N, C-alpha and C positions, 0 to 999 in steps of 0.2 A: 268482260265480254268474251268469254272463252268457249271454245269447243272442247268438250271432254271435262271441263271444270265448270260447276255451277257457281253462282255468285257467292254462295256461302263458303265454298271451298276457297275461292280467290281471296275473300276478305280474311278468312281464318289463316290462310297461308301468309298474307302480308304481315299479320301480327307476329307470326313465328319466324319471320325472315332473319332477324338478328340472332336468335337462338340457333338457327340452323347453320349460320356462318360459324358460330362457336363449335357446333357439332362436327363440322368439317375439320376444324383445328384439332379436335379430340380424336379424329379418325384418319390421320394422314398415312400411317405406315403401310397398310395393305394397299391403299390406293396408290401411294408413291411407288411401291414395288411393282404393282401391276402396270402402271404407266411406263415404267422403265423397261420391264421385261416383255410386255405384250404390245405396247404402243410405240416404243422407242423414244419416249419422252423422259429423259433422265433428269435427276435433280429437281423434281417438281416440288414447289412449295407455294402455300397460299400467301398472296401479297395483301389483298384487301377485298372487301365486298365492293360491288359495283351497283350504284343506285339505278332504279328504273324497273318498271314492270311490277305487277301485283302477284302474279301467279307462280313465278319461279324464282329460285335463288340464283343469283349471278355473281360470280367471283372471278377476280383476276388471279391467275397463277403464273409463276415464273418457272421456266424449264430451261434445260440446256439447249433446246431448240427455239428459244425465244418466248415472249409472253403469250399466254393463251387465256381464253375465257371458258370457265367451267359453268355449265348450266344444268340445273336439276330442280325437280319439284321439292318442296319442303319434305323432310324425312318423316315428319309427323302428319303428313297430309291426310285429309279426310277421304278423298276420293281414290278408289282403286284405279281410276282412269287418269290420274294426275300425270303419269309418265307418258301418256299418249300425246300430250302437247309437245313435249320435248322430242319425241320420236317424229312427230309430224313436222316440226320445225326443221329438224335435221334432214329429213327427206326433201323438203322443199328447197332449202338453201343448197343442197347438193345438186338439185336439178337446175338451179338458177345461176350458181357460181360460174363465172366466166362470161355470162351474158348480161348481168346486171350487178350493181354494187351490193354485195353481201359479204359477211365474214367468211373466210375460207374454212370449209368444214374439215375437221381432222378426224374425229371418231365419235361414234355413238355406242354406248354400252348399256345393256339391260341386265347385267349380272348384279342382282340385289345383294350379293355377299360383300360387295366393295364398300358402298356407302348407304345401302338400304333402299335406294331408289335408282331408276335409270338416270343416266346423265349423258351430256354431250360435251365435246371440246371443239372449239373453233379458234382460229388465230385471232389475236387481239387486233382491233382496228382503232387507231387513234382518231379523235375527232371531237366536235363540239355538239352537245345535245342542246338545242335551242327551244326554249319555252316562251317566256314572256319578255326576254331581253336579248339584245344582240351580244355576240362575243365581243370582247374588248378590241379585237383586231379588226372588226368590221366597222366601216363608216356608218354613222346614223343618218342615212339618206333613203329617200324613196327608191332610188336606183338600186341600192344595195338590197332592200327588201324585195324589189322586183326580181333581182338575181337569185335570191333565196327561193322565191316561188318558182322561178324557171328551173332551178336545179332540182327542186322537189318534184315537179311534174315530169321532168325529163327522166329522172330515175325511175319513176313509176312507169313511164312509157317503155323503158327498156325491159321491164318485167313483162308487161303486156305484149311486147313484140315477140316473146318466145312462143312459137307456134309450129307444130302442135306441142302441147305440154308433154313432158316425159311420161312414159308409162309408169304406173305405180303411184301416181298422185291422186287418183280418184276417177270417178266416172264422168265422162263428158255429158252423157244423158242426164245424170243426176245434177250436174252443174247447171243445166238449162232451167231446172226447177228451183234453184237456190233461193231466189227471192220469195217465191210462194211458200216454200217450206219454212223460211225464216219468219215470214209474217204470221203464219198460223202458229208456229212454235211460241212466239212471244205474245201473241194475243191470248193464247191459252194460259201461258205462264202468268200473265197479269190478271186474268180472270180468277185464277186459283189463289194467287198470293197478292193481296193488295192492302194498302194502309190508308188510302184516300181515294176520292173520286176524281178520276182524270178522264173525262169523256173523250178527249182527242185520241187516247190510246185506241179505243174501239172504232171511233169514227174514221180516223186516218187509216187504221189497219184494214178496215173493211174496204175502203176506197183503193188502197194499194193492192189488195187481193183481187179486186174486180178489174183493175186497170194495168196489171203487170204486163209489160211488153215481152214479146218473144226475143231472146237475146240475139244480137247480130252474130256473136261468136262466143265461145267459152275459152277463157285463158286462166292462167295462174292469177289469183287475187290474194292480196295480203289480208284484207278484211278489217284492218284497224289502222289504215294509213293516214297519218297526219304528221305535222312537223316534229313533234317530240318523239317519234319513232324512227328517226334517222340520225345519223352522225354526219355533221357537216365538217369539211376541211377547215382547219384553223386559219389558213391564210386567205381563203376566198370562198364564196358560196359554191360548194361542190359537194355532192353527197358521196361520202366515203363508204357508208354502209347503211342499208335498211335493216332495222332491228325487229325483234319480236315477231317471229313467223309462226307461233304456236296456233294461231287461228286460221292459217292459210288454207285455201281450198281452190277448187275450180268453179268458176262462175262467170257471169257477164262482167268484163273488166270495168264497166260503168259503176259497179258496186264500190270500187275503190275511188274512182273519179268523183262520184257523187259525194262521198264523205270529205275528201280533201278539199274540194272546191266549195262545199257548203260551209266549211270551217274557215276558209281563207277570206280575209278582209270583209267580214260581215258588217252590216249597217249598225253603227254604234248607237243610233237612235233607238234601237230595239234591245231588249234585255239579252245578254249573252249567256248561254249555257256553256260551261267549260271554257271560260274566258282565257284560262292559262294556255290553251293551245290555239288561241285566236288573237290575243292582244297584240302580238308582235307584228302581225300583218294589218291590223286595224289602224291605218294611218292614211291621211289624205295623200292622194296622188299615187298610191300603191296599186298595182294591177289587181283586178278583181278575180273572183273565182271563175267567171265566164271566160276571162282572158286565158287563164291557165288551162281550162278545158279545151279551148280552141287550139292552144299550142299542143296539147296531148293528141288531139284529133289529127293535126297535121303530121305529127311524128308517127302515129300508128296507122293512119289511113282509115280509122274507125269513126263511125258517126257519133255525134253528141245530140242528135235530135230529141232524145228523151232524157236529157240531162236533168230537167226539173223533177221528173219522176224519181230518178235515182238520188237526187239531193234530198227529196222528201223522205224516201225510204231510209237513207242513211241516218238522218237525224231522228226519225221515228224509232228506228231499231235501237239506236244508242239510248234514247230516252227509255224505251221499254225494258232494255236490259238493266241499266243502272238504277232504275226504280226499284229493282230487287234489293239493292244495297240500302235504299231508303226504308224499305219494308223492315229489313233487319234492324235498322236504327230505331224505328218506331217500336219494335219488339224489345228493345233494350239490349240487343246482342252486340252492337257496335256503336261507337260514339266518337268518331273522329271528325276532324274538320271537313274532310272530303264528304263523308256521309251526311253531315248536317247541311252542307251547301246544296245537297240534292233537293232539298225542299223547294228551292227556287230554280236550280239548274234544269231539272226535268221539265217543269212547265215551260221554261224558256225554250228548250229544245223542241218541245211539241209545238209551240207557237211558230217557231221558225220552220218546222216541217210543214205546218199548215200553210204558211205563206208560199212556200215552194209548190205545194200541191195545188193551191188555188190557180196557179198559172197553167196547170194542166187540166183544170176543170173541176177540182174538188170544191164542193159547196159548203 
């Protein structure tokens, strides 16, 4: 789900991820010299790749100034816009740092002579990436899962509290139209590239377009905010850093709230799309998505009156985007576990979107 990278780019890039780590090993000298002389980061060396994300290569490097994270698009990337995501991420975390939990930005470089692609360096942040199981140091209780949800939504609220957004992040006026532009973009994409009949793509998309509310405000939004895009502290539920800002933009902050709350503690009697980012919260007695949304509203002072619309939009948009990967699978271009699972995940996401939309009048 990337801005600047289409789905084919992202899937192609993921397959090249390991070879690109080796490419960095083969190209250290000029980068090491540049980091020393131009950035003041002496004795830089690659430690290991860091898992996570489909679009960009992420590596841990050690320097005389401490551990850092090197991020860049794959060097054999298809899209000429691949570096735009890294540049965008660096701009946004530079604007957010000090107000919300993000990795400290160190430098961005677009000199292609160094490693062939633009890259960024941020300070390393230690923490736990939680998907479908708790860290060993966390008690397996509903109270602990509630605390994780509270930390997750509080970190998001701290981003949305930044007002006004810094100059250079985008147009406020354009941000007001984000939902409508996204709906039309992904309706058109699914009309042009399809592998099966999914009537809810067009039905819900048309309803979203006709019923999109005017934003109460425009703030910084992450655009892909859920549990496995944060690092939690090892000792207790606290967000040490929000990761993967390459899709960030300016829009109604309910775009983020809709996604994270739609994914949180969903009804297990219904099929789960992308269960790996939901299963940890799907336990009896754990706070629901509405409870997290109310907490966010109290912390930001912003309304959640149209929450159901934004939950429907979030799951519809996700389904419409990742269906592109299933199209590639059906064409024989990719054949991973993730792509195969989309046969069922996409319809499940659309069904969930429809359930949210019906509460707002979708027939």
